[in-house]
C-alpha positions in Angstrom: 239.3 -0.6 -3.9 239.5 -3.7 -6.1 237.2 -6.8 -5.7 239.2 -10.0 -6.2 238.3 -13.7 -6.0 241.0 -16.1 -4.8 241.6 -19.7 -3.7 243.1 -20.9 -0.5 243.5 -23.7 2.1 242.0 -23.6 5.5 244.7 -23.8 8.2 242.5 -23.7 11.3 239.1 -22.6 12.6 238.5 -20.7 15.9 234.9 -20.6 17.1 236.0 -18.4 20.1 237.8 -15.7 18.1 237.0 -12.1 19.1 237.0 -8.9 17.0 238.6 -5.6 17.9 235.6 -4.7 20.1 235.7 -7.9 22.1 232.7 -9.6 20.5 233.0 -13.3 19.7 233.2 -13.7 15.9 234.1 -17.3 14.8 236.9 -17.1 12.2 239.2 -19.2 10.0 242.8 -18.9 9.1 243.5 -19.3 5.4 246.7 -19.7 3.3 246.2 -17.9 0.0 247.3 -19.8 -3.1 248.1 -16.7 -4.9 250.9 -15.3 -2.7 251.1 -17.8 0.2 250.0 -15.2 2.6 247.9 -16.1 5.7 244.6 -14.4 6.1 242.1 -14.4 9.0 238.5 -14.0 8.0 235.2 -14.2 9.9 232.8 -17.0 9.3 229.8 -14.7 8.6 227.5 -17.4 7.3 223.8 -17.0 6.8 221.8 -18.4 9.6 220.4 -21.3 7.4 223.9 -22.2 6.1 226.1 -22.3 9.2 229.2 -24.4 8.8 232.7 -24.5 10.4 235.3 -26.0 8.1 238.2 -28.2 9.2 241.9 -27.8 8.4 242.7 -28.9 4.9 239.5 -27.7 3.2 239.9 -25.7 0.1 238.1 -22.4 0.1 237.0 -19.9 -2.5 236.9 -16.4 -1.0 236.8 -12.8 -2.1 238.9 -9.8 -1.1 237.7 -6.2 -1.2 240.7 -4.1 -0.6 243.6 -5.1 1.7 241.5 -5.9 4.8 238.1 -7.2 3.9 237.9 -10.9 3.1 235.0 -13.4 3.3 234.7 -17.1 2.4 232.3 -18.1 -0.4 232.5 -21.9 -0.7 234.4 -24.8 0.8 235.1 -28.2 -0.6 237.6 -31.1 -0.6 239.3 -33.2 2.1 236.2 -35.4 2.5 237.1 -38.3 0.1 237.5 -40.9 2.8 233.9 -40.8 3.9 232.0 -39.3 1.0 229.0 -41.5 0.1 229.8 -43.4 -3.0 229.5 -46.8 -4.7 226.7 -49.0 -3.2 226.2 -46.3 -0.5 226.3 -43.5 -2.9 223.5 -41.0 -3.8 220.8 -41.5 -6.3 220.0 -38.7 -8.7 218.0 -36.1 -6.8 219.2 -37.2 -3.4 220.4 -34.5 -0.9 222.7 -35.3 2.0 224.0 -33.0 4.8 226.8 -34.7 6.7 229.2 -33.6 9.4 232.8 -34.1 8.2 233.9 -34.9 11.8 231.0 -36.5 13.7 229.7 -38.3 10.6 226.1 -37.8 11.5 223.9 -37.0 8.5 220.5 -36.0 7.1 219.4 -37.7 3.9 216.6 -36.4 1.7 216.1 -39.4 -0.7 214.8 -39.3 -4.2 211.8 -41.4 -3.2 210.6 -38.8 -0.7 211.8 -40.6 2.4 213.9 -38.8 5.0 216.6 -40.3 7.3 218.4 -38.7 10.3 221.3 -40.8 11.3 223.7 -40.4 14.3 227.4 -40.5 13.8 227.7 -43.9 15.5 225.3 -45.3 12.9 223.3 -46.9 15.8 220.6 -44.3 16.0 218.2 -43.7 13.1 215.0 -41.7 12.6 213.2 -42.4 9.3 210.2 -40.8 7.6 209.1 -43.6 5.2 207.2 -43.1 2.0 204.1 -44.9 3.5 203.8 -42.2 6.2 205.5 -44.3 8.9 207.7 -42.6 11.4 210.4 -45.1 12.5 212.9 -44.7 15.3 215.7 -47.2 15.9 218.2 -46.8 18.7 219.8 -48.9 21.5 217.9 -46.7 24.1 214.9 -44.5 23.4 213.9 -41.7 25.8 211.0 -39.2 25.7 211.3 -36.6 28.4 209.3 -33.6 29.4 210.1 -30.5 31.6 207.5 -31.9 34.1 209.9 -34.7 35.1 208.0 -37.3 33.1 210.1 -39.9 31.3 209.2 -42.7 28.9 212.2 -45.0 28.1 212.9 -48.3 26.3 216.4 -49.7 26.7 218.5 -52.2 24.9 217.3 -55.0 27.2 213.7 -54.4 26.2 212.8 -52.8 29.5 209.9 -50.3 29.0 209.2 -47.7 31.7 207.1 -44.7 32.4 208.5 -42.7 35.3 207.6 -39.5 37.0 209.9 -37.9 39.6 209.9 -34.9 41.9 212.3 -32.0 41.6 214.9 -33.9 43.7 214.9 -36.9 41.3 212.9 -39.2 43.5 210.5 -41.5 41.7 206.9 -40.7 42.6 205.0 -42.8 40.1 206.1 -45.5 37.7 205.0 -48.3 35.3 207.7 -50.7 34.4 207.8 -53.8 32.1 211.2 -55.5 33.0 213.3 -57.8 30.9 211.9 -60.9 32.8 208.4 -60.2 31.6 207.2 -58.7 34.9 205.1 -55.6 35.2 205.2 -53.2 38.2 202.9 -50.2 38.8 203.6 -47.8 41.7 201.6 -44.6 42.2 201.1 -42.2 45.1 197.4 -42.0 44.4 194.8 -44.6 43.4 194.5 -47.1 40.6 191.1 -47.4 39.0 189.9 -50.0 36.6 186.5 -49.5 34.9 185.1 -51.9 32.4 182.0 -53.9 31.7 184.0 -57.0 32.7 187.3 -57.4 34.4 189.1 -60.7 34.1 192.0 -61.7 36.3 193.7 -64.9 35.2 196.3 -66.1 37.7 197.0 -66.3 41.4 196.4 -63.2 43.3 198.0 -62.0 46.6 196.8 -59.1 48.6 197.8 -57.1 51.6 200.3 -54.5 52.7 203.7 -55.6 51.6 202.5 -58.2 49.2 204.5 -56.6 46.3 207.8 -56.9 48.2 209.5 -60.1 47.1 211.0 -60.7 50.6 207.6 -60.7 52.2 205.4 -62.0 49.4 205.6 -65.6 50.7 203.8 -64.6 53.9 200.6 -63.8 52.0 198.2 -66.5 50.9 196.3 -66.6 47.6 193.0 -64.7 47.2 190.2 -67.2 46.9 186.5 -67.0 46.0 183.6 -68.2 48.1 180.1 -69.4 47.3 178.8 -72.7 46.0 181.1 -72.7 43.0 184.1 -70.9 44.6 187.4 -72.3 45.9 186.3 -72.0 49.5 182.8 -72.8 51.0 180.6 -70.1 52.5 178.3 -70.0 55.4 174.8 -70.5 54.0 173.3 -68.1 56.6 175.8 -65.2 56.6 177.3 -65.7 53.1 180.8 -65.2 54.4 183.7 -67.7 54.0 183.9 -70.4 56.7 186.8 -69.5 59.0 189.6 -71.8 59.8 192.2 -71.2 57.0 195.0 -68.7 57.3 195.4 -68.5 53.5 192.1 -66.6 52.9 192.7 -62.9 52.4 189.7 -61.9 50.4 186.5 -63.5 49.1 183.7 -62.5 46.7 
């Protein structure tokens, strides 16, 4: 049998094609430039170089006898979106880009790395100063334990944990109106040498519900320098005000 190298044009690609034994073997249909015949050949790429070409690509392939044919290299048909001009490559740059989805990986000549989504709205960058930078309209980090950290395009930051049915069990949320809400099934513990609370404080079952918050008075302090006087014998706040919910 004779080994022959030929050129052709990709007519179509079929990722679901099957061989004679019924196994799925992705393949391409190629029109040979030598005799205009149409060949079907499997895409038997190496694992680290998998690619599925699109119709119109030029292909260099080899034939070994009348039946055996394999592609070697593809090129062409990418002129509309190849990086060029001001957006072109510097000497030493390497770019791997999808010819359909347009997402790409860029290994720049200065050592930085960029991973860019096809919509150009999402970007992961490894900068030369060691910084890892992620830019996206919405950022989500999710684990298999139903824990989710997300930042959306309105600036809402949330940490949420759910049960297997999707019900929220615990959450910390910073909303777009600069409010913070913490909800947990267990306890909240604060431990520090000093704890400072600057602002009005409301306490009681239901105080976190906006519809009932107005029913709760402010927390006040007692003692000689507090906001409410104390009984000098017992040390407790003097009764008579419905707004007192706690005292120190």
